LOTOR-406870 format. One record per residue (C-alpha): z, y, x. Coordinates in steps of 0.001 Angstrom, whole numbers, padded with zeros to 6 digits, always signed. Layout:
BEGIN
ZYX;...
//
This chain:
BEGIN
+001975-007956+026634;+005277-006621+025325;+005164-005564+021676;+005568-001797+021178;+008434-000229+019296;+006188+002521+017970;+002665+002292+016574;+000935+005639+016169;-000917+005566+012849;-004716+005305+012741;-005154+008393+010586;-008275+009665+008896;-011715+009990+010450;-011134+011340+013951;-007616+012690+013322;-006164+009963+015507;-008860+010348+018133;-008916+009349+021775;-006842+012297+022999;-003938+011435+020698;-004105+007690+021316;-004260+008260+025067;-001216+010545+024996;+000859+008022+023025;-000314+005063+025095;+000638+006794+028339;+004158+007123+026952;+004515+003364+026628;+003789+002985+022904;+000723+001779+020981;-001782+004615+020688;-004357+003960+017970;-007767+005489+017369;-009244+005590+013875;-012412+003523+013640;-013694+005178+010460;-017093+006929+010726;-017105+006911+014535;-020900+006594+014624;-021352+009830+012638;-018578+011535+014608;-020162+010661+017965;-023566+011868+016768;-022128+015183+015562;-020040+015766+018682;-023120+015201+020820;-024950+017751+018693;-022099+020167+019405;-023057+019834+023071;-020219+017491+024125;-017885+020215+025476;-016203+019007+028641;-018708+016164+029023;-016171+013522+027966;-018525+011599+025700;-021293+011480+028282;-018801+010358+030933;-017852+007396+028731;-021450+006664+027768;-022372+006470+031468;-020017+003466+031791;-021438+001532+028817;-022263-001944+030109;-025481-002551+028164;-028478-000726+029617;-030649+001555+027503;-028387+002076+024485;-026639+005167+025819;-029936+006786+026789;-031391+006049+023352;-028438+007669+021563;-028384+010691+023879;-032095+011272+023426;-031693+011189+019661;-028514+013248+019191;-027462+015216+022273;-028116+018966+022133;-027488+020755+025447;-025308+023796+024782;-024767+022719+021178;-026756+023220+018005;-026924+026596+016313;-023715+027217+014293;-025610+027520+010996;-027846+024506+011607;-027009+021246+009802;-026249+018128+011790;-029013+015605+012227;-028039+012792+009917;-027133+009254+010875;-028842+006426+008942;-026776+004973+006104;-025281+001505+006626;-026923-001239+004581;-027511-004989+004686;-030429-004466+007060;-029690-001267+008964;-032165+000172+011474;-031625-000935+015060;-030402+002476+016170;-027499+002380+013685;-025967-000871+014942;-026348+000356+018515;-024799+003701+017652;-021824+001976+015995;-021251-000250+019030;-021523+002689+021418;-019329+005049+019353;-016450+002579+019145;-016776+001811+022849;-016655+005503+023737;-013554+006240+021640;-011583+003308+023032;-012784+003833+026619;-011646+007460+026586;-008292+006495+025051;-007736+003962+027848;-009040+006106+030701;-006706+006704+033628;-003664+004610+032641;-002632+001018+031930;-001054+001506+028489;-002093-000324+025347;-004613+001073+022846;-005491-000106+019351;-008136+000721+016784;-007695+000909+013013;-010348-000022+010439;-010547-000180+006640;-011553-003559+005251;-013243-001810+002323;-015740-000159+004712;-017297-003547+005296;-020836-002996+006523;-020194-001370+009950;-017126-003437+010838;-018743-006137+013003;-020687-003892+015407;-017721-001519+015451;-015355-004309+016466;-017694-005443+019208;-017968-001951+020649;-014190-001569+020749;-013866-004970+022414;-016409-004021+025075;-014041-001179+025996;-011065-003544+026237;-009198-002597+023059;-005769-004267+022977;-005056-004330+019234;-007151-004272+016071;-005374-003136+012890;-006977-003414+009461;-005882-002739+005895;-007239-001310+002610;-008343-004738+001496;-007841-008379+002439;-008972-008817+006063;-008952-012605+005916;-012127-013130+007950;-011481-010625+010730;-009426-012908+013033;-012224-015466+013085;-014796-012753+013730;-012748-011569+016715;-012729-015122+018071;-016515-015394+017886;-017272-011920+019186;-014948-012415+022146;-017011-015493+023042;-020252-013503+022759;-021291-015420+019634;-022747-014191+016322;-020176-013381+013649;-020397-012908+009898;-018262-011542+007078;-018607-012129+003377;-019713-008995+001543;-017880-008166-001680;-020551-007657-004357;-019803-006348-007851;-021480-008550-010463;-022120-011420-008068;-022958-014591-009952;-021052-017852-009784;-021872-019665-006569;-023541-016624-005036;-022438-015356-001650;-023750-012559+000517;-022855-012081+004146;-022972-009407+006807;-023891-010625+010257;-023953-009296+013795;-025247-011003+016914;-024205-009422+020228;-027063-011268+021917;-029509-008920+020209;-028172-005907+022125;-029622-007004+025455;-031931-009587+026976;-029206-011510+028779;-026395-013574+027326;-023355-011389+026561;-020260-011878+028681;-017104-013233+027124;-014522-010570+026270;-010741-010527+026031;-009754-010999+022403;-007505-008219+021099;-004405-008947+019076;-004900-008597+015327;-002401-006883+013012;-003056-007040+009272;-001891-003991+007306;-000384-005235+004039;+001635-003880+001139;+003036-007149-000213;+004671-010302+001051;+002301-012361-001099;-000730-011069+000797;+000972-011622+004136;+001755-015242+003275;-001824-015862+002144;-003214-014393+005353;-000779-016295+007568;-001420-019649+005875;-005190-019503+005565;-006532-017355+008399;-009953-017833+009951;-008346-017159+013318;-005022-016182+014817;-003010-013348+013220;-000602-011698+015636;+001510-009710+013191;+001689-007320+010248;+002110-003659+009509;+003991-003479+006198;+002937-000239+004542;+004763+001266+001570;+003347+003696-000991;+004947+006571+000964;+002380+006222+003754;-000545+008613+004003;-004154+007866+003156;-004946+004987+000817;-002026+003277-000886;-002036-000091-002582;-002139+000440-006363;+001019-000354-008333;+001257-003913-009577;+000562-004269-013279;-000916-001661-015586;-001378+001780-014025;+001184+004249-015338;+001354+007917-014375;+004418+010144-014196;+004707+013703-015526;+002832+014991-012457;-000088+012609-012930;+000901+010392-010001;+001121+006578-010088;+004579+005150-010674;+005831+002270-008537;+008618-000073-009562;+010608-003125-008529;+007514-005327-008427;+006112-003111-005681;+009097-003497-003365;+008335-005701-000365;+010578-008682+000298;+011170-008423+004038;+012928-011793+004064;+009486-013350+003664;+008239-011594+006783;+011269-012711+008757;+010585-016321+007741;+006920-016084+008780;+008107-015612+012353;+005418-013098+013294;+006123-009572+014552;+006031-006904+011853;+006247-003143+011815;+007313-001000+008845;+005253+002017+007783;+005687+004827+005273;+008335+007533+005841;+009628+005991+009091;+009157+009154+011140;+012877+009607+011841;+015122+007934+014446;+017549+006674+011787;+014684+005011+009898;+013601+003236+013087;+017148+001911+013520;+017094+000785+009889;+013782-001042+010417;+015126-002867+013472;+018208-003931+011545;+015922-005506+008935;+014210-007609+011572;+011157-005440+012225;+009696-005229+015710;+009288-001484+015213;+007577+001065+013007;+004208+002702+012475;+004347+006505+012228;+001531+008847+011272;+002536+012242+009900;+004311+013730+012971;+001343+012705+015131;-001228+014023+012662;-000050+017593+013191;+000676+017559+016943;-001573+019423+019378;-003434+016257+020493;-004439+015498+016901;-008110+015741+016055;-007455+018036+013089;-009256+021368+013076;-006621+023636+014721;-006908+026218+011936;-006264+023596+009269;-003366+022148+011263;-001751+025555+011654;-002049+026321+007934;-000172+023153+007074;+002513+023707+009713;+003070+027259+008525;+003448+026021+004949;+005999+023446+006121;+007999+026189+007855;+007802+028294+004704;+008919+025393+002522;+005764+025489+000391;+003965+022361+001656;+003391+019547-000805;+001677+016173-000944;+000620+014354-004086;-000735+010891-004775;-004052+011206-006603;-004854+008012-008532;-008536+008907-008986;-009728+010876-005934;-010825+007925-003800;-014082+006162-004646;-012345+002897-003719;-010040+003045-006748;-006971+003033-004478;-004443+005871-004896;-004885+008444-002129;-002351+010939-000768;-003598+014535-000501;-001999+017617+001032;-002383+020748-001078;-004224+023182+001200;-006025+026355+000170;-009792+026027+000577;-009747+022229+000505;-010783+019764-002187;-007159+019765-003374;-008011+023111-005026;-009595+022379-008452;-011953+025346-008081;-013188+024131-004684;-013669+020643-006118;-015593+022006-009129;-017952+024028-006893;-018863+021149-004626;-022238+019557-005417;-021958+015779-005699;-023622+014557-002513;-023381+011063-001007;-024989+011223+002438;-022444+009546+004722;-021854+006703+002242;-019147+004716+004045;-017215+004049+000816;-020174+002838-001224;-019742-000490-003012;-022313-003271-003037;-023505-004421-006451;-025952-006997-007790;-029015-005434-009407;-030831-006853-012411;-033428-008497-010155;-030757-010190-008040;-031044-007910-005038;-028139-005950-003532;-027785-002216-004073;-025074+000271-003151;-023375+002912-005288;-020411+005270-005070;-018395+006821-007932;-018420+010121-005994;-022223+010339-005858;-024200+012297-008510;-023177+010925-011878;-026742+010286-013018;-027423+008228-009885;-024279+006166-010366;-025060+005468-014012;-028690+004639-013203;-027359+001969-010841;-025338+000394-013654;-022040+002158-013005;-019633+003274-015725;-019645+007091-015987;-015874+006990-016570;-015486+005783-012980;-016881+009073-011670;-014220+011326-013217;-012112+013063-010578;-013703+011211-007664;-013916+013120-004392;-016248+012609-001463;-013663+011462+001051;-016339+010683+003640;-017503+014285+003956;-014039+015738+003366;-012323+013678+006058;-015000+014481+008636;-014669+018174+007721;-010953+017891+008605;-011884+017625+012279;-014307+020549+012246;-017475+018475+011846;-018274+019154+008179;-021936+019076+007263;-023837+022216+006282;-025702+021258+003132;-028659+022928+001416;-028036+026551+000482;-025643+026992+003429;-022939+025066+001555;-020256+023903+003982;-018351+020750+003194;-014646+021498+002547;-011866+019344+003996;-009632+016916+002121;-006433+016404+004068;-004178+013379+003766;-000639+012860+005014;+002442+010801+004454;+004574+011867+001517;+007419+013298+003596;+006272+016423+005451;+009896+017303+006179;+009701+014918+009166;+007917+017774+010942;+010973+020041+010757;+012621+018973+014057;+009469+019869+015987;+008792+023155+014200;+012307+024515+014582;+012289+023544+018244;+008864+024911+019186;+007431+027076+016404;+004159+025620+015163;+003017+023841+018301;+004308+020545+019648;+002877+017525+021412;+002706+013762+021043;+005292+013437+023819;+007760+015438+021713;+007262+012980+018849;+007666+009867+020991;+010770+011150+022728;+012356+012256+019461;+011701+008948+017715;+012492+006660+020619;+015629+008485+021713;+014331+009418+025148;+013387+005829+026086;+009729+006658+026731;+008793+007519+030352;+007360+010890+031206;+003591+011236+031006;
//
């Protein structure tokens, strides 16, 4: 398998969905679907009636009998739910989730990858966040059942993922250590998944996908390369200019006059270290220009990862109305992105696009009731009796404090789970007809969209991006 020059970023929950990944993959590059919250997204799309029947077409090919029928019976609504009706909720991930949740996670990841790979022989990857630990094992297995070619993971230290891929590809049980706040010395807690529990027969062996660790420092890359639990196939080296979660600055957090984190010399990545490791690496963060790709290649990179131009193309999963508002603001010269050091419950800085009606508006944020019902970014903690609980700084303050959390941690936190799902038009309708607002993320440099907007107004496709960045080397779709 030849390594791609261009990796399309795994952006947001459903923004880099199967349509976008498929379009990029057909053009000879690595199309990537976002693995975040795919179980909830599948459930909500089924409740929308599955327009076009794409999800049901993929579900019909799922190789394990009974699971697709169980999910369809629970979530599919013929013709779609009533517009003002809330979505039926998906159970929250925990140490011992109900059977339906693990099955839904496996199926949802299978469906997204299967659709991205349908009808062509290009390569497709899937992107996960290490910090969303609990659903990762069944999610990985579902993607592997669909033949995913690459797994990319960042937002943490994905040390155990290569070994888990080895075991899952052999049809064996896999486990990951769960990070637990307040865990005592010598204590360890693990998440486990056994593919043999999905069906009566022994699971078939699967092709192991390549694994790319997303890192922000040479130190982390060296640690992963020297002490992996399985084979690492390369790195995506992501700077603080990339969209979504950024690694925090090294040392004490300092904010500039705009309230954004300041990065210095200690945060610069030594690419000489990556060249010495001898593994392929791709550079990410403001590489959405042909000259930046040439610069990356000159520094020894295999290629680049690009998100922002793809996030706003017509194949993106963004709600079309939200996408158009941002593109119009870019054309008008009023678009802006800021790095919020407190918005994410994870404690990582998070890049947010200022969009009217979104959580970037202080008044919209102040009106939103603190609700934690998707709960992907919850953190595990040790309770007084030694059991494991889960809490999130974006949940109701009294709940967080009751669980032993510091109330200072809740200040400025935003519910990224609900906001990111609202970006793709699947926001929940809460009590009192309150509709979850979006929270849109992007790379820092929205000016990379200018070549497409001046050429085609406010509508362009993934093929336009690939051809622009790759200098016409990509074949026609």
